[in-house]
C-alpha positions, 0 to 999 in steps of 0.5 A: 416502464421499460425506459425507466427500467433501462435507466435503472440498469444504467445507474446501477452499473458501476454505481456512482462512477462517472458516466465517461468511465462507465462508457469506457468499460462498456466499450472495452467489454464490447470491443474485446470479442471483436478484436479476439476474432479479427486480430487474434488472442495475442494482440487482444491480450495486450489490449486487455492488459492496457484496459486493466491498467486503465482500471488500476490507474482510475482507482479513485473513480471506481475500485478496480475489483469490479471493472477489472473483474469484468475484464478478467471474466470476459478473458476467461469466457473468450478462452484467453485463459482457462479456469483451470489456469486461473486456479493454478495461478491462485494456488501457486500464490496462496502464501500471498493470499494467506498473508493478506487474509490473516497478517493484516487482520492480526495486526488489527488487534495491535492497533491500540499499541501502535496508536499509543506509540504514535500518540506519545511521539506526537505529543512528546517531541517538540522538534518538527525535524525530529518528530518527522524523522521519528514518524518516518523511521517508526513507520518504516520499522513497523512496516518491515515487520507488520504490513504497510497498509495496516501501519498507514491505517494507524497513521490515519487513526492518529491524524483523525483522532487529533484533528477531531480533538482540536476541532472540537475546541476550535469550533466554539461550541458556545456559539456554533453547533458542533459538526463532525466533518471539519467544515470551516464554517464551524471554526471560530475566526480566532482559531481559523489560522491555527486550524489551517496551520495544523492541517498543513502540519498533519499533512506533512507528518502523515506523508512522511509516515506514508513514505516511511511505510514504503521505505520499510516495506521494501526491506522484508518479505512481509512489508508488501504483498509482492515481496512474499510472492517474490520470496516464494518464487526465489525460495527465500526465508525472512532473514535471507530476503532481508540480507539479499535486498540490503545492498539496495534497501539500506542505502535507500532507507538512509537516503529517504530519512535524510530527504525527510530532514532536508524537506523539513529544514527547507520547507520545500514541497509543502513540508516544514509547517510547525504545530501551533502552540495552542494546538499542541497544548490542546493535544497534550492535555487530551493525551494526558487526560486519556492516559489518566483514564487508562484502567488496569485492564487497558494497561494489561491489553497494551502489555499483551499486544506488546508481547504479541508483537515480540512473538510476531517478530521472533516467529517471522525471523525464525520462519517457523511457518508460512507468514499467513499462518503466523498472522493467524496465530497472532489473531488467536493469541491476541483475541484470546488473552484480550477477551475478544470473543464475539464473532462480529468483533473478530470480523471487523479485522478482516474488512481492510484486507479482504477487498484487496485480496479479492482484487489480487485474485483478479490480478492472478486471472490477468496473469493467467492470460499473460501466461497462456498467450505468452504475452511477455515472452518477447519482452523477456527474450529482449531483456535477457538478450541485453548485456548481463550487467544491463538486465537488472537496471532495465528491469528496475526501470521498467517495473518502476515506470509501470508501478507509477501508473498501475498497482505494483503488486500486479507489475511484480507478479507479471515480471517475477513469473517471467523471470522464474520461467526463464530460470526454470528453462535454464536460460539464466543461472540461479545467481542471475535470477536472484539479481533480477528478483532484487531489481523487480522487488525494488523497482516495484516498491520504490518509484511507485511512491510517485502516485497513489496508483502504485502503492496500496497504502497511498491509495488507502490514505487518499481515500480515507476520512483523513484526506479531506480533513487535512486537504490532501488531494491527489495532486497535492499528494503527487507533489509532496511525494515528488522529492521522495520519488526522485531520491528513492528512484535514483538511489535505488537505480544506482545501488542496483547498477553498483551492487546487482550484477 
């Protein structure tokens, strides 16, 4: 009995995570107290950061909230950060928590409008180059005013919806039973080649759209969670943030869209696949049939959502309130005027963002350790000892490399806090602080498209129901993101060197 109970505890710990991963986390938790009382809190703090980045890099094996949270709890228990410091860190970044809680949930109630837009684009535009450009551009514009994670969720919904529609036709229901998982065995031989081509077509289109969310997400304070955090530390409103970032973000946006066209033209890195004519015919018939079935109430719902989008853009541009409160306003307006009155209907809107919100609080706990132990002070001192013109490019590069292997929100939180402390201490001027903030924002947002580890939207796509349907693996995503990574990083660094002194 005792042996079986021990086995049960072992299986329950971190659930279905690989055994080697569980062993690594247990080793971390055991070794940290020993290190704390042998080499001291400073060295142990750096080792803890390395362990935490490991949990972020292995996010596909286990969501980082659990192992990262255990490390944060241990750090507090060992006295590396006090609960009061963690609380103050969370309160000082409360705007970001409000953003994740309410803005993402607010956009959830616009999903039908966003699905309608992307569906019309997909069935109406026949040129693959133009279609890819529109997907990337529309995703960028939407991410600038909404949220990259939510826009990615819409792209996933569009992809799953159209794949399911064609798969039902290609499955040959008269001969085979229909399955819901897109298994090759259900596909009639006649349609197998078209289905494989359709997968490649959707894969390239979704990747263009996902990169588009990064292109737009870097431009405004609501595009990514760390943007609002940086804007809050710098005291920028929506318009100020956009204008201050524009010398870097606008050249990057143009170069990203040109890269999209080049990839479709050349067919490099898995792009350029056209949609089979038979598939397009099926999807077009389906879209037209769905539009004919729309009731007056459905149309009224879309109109209300469109008006809500206009109110959202105006409220953000005029900065009438904290971003999270604007999101709450959108929730109230869209649910009230579209008849969403049951608690469980509203509850679904919070499912996407709250796990990441909890993870963000864990980030802040690790940041509290960094503050109390002054872990980054030597690095900050060294960077600020460089020639003034070299400091921004150095921060861009450092943030970029770290964001490729860990979460860009965590990296941005650490560096903007260090730079803000230097400004508060009078080490740097206000103008130079703003320049370094530009480098941190663009450095965490642009090179991080290299892997799913850095961008929450990319990780969301990779772990979604769509990824296995279109055969989008971790390795394939990295390869398809490579040209974008190179272009965005080089153009971003060049712009920082030229315009950010």
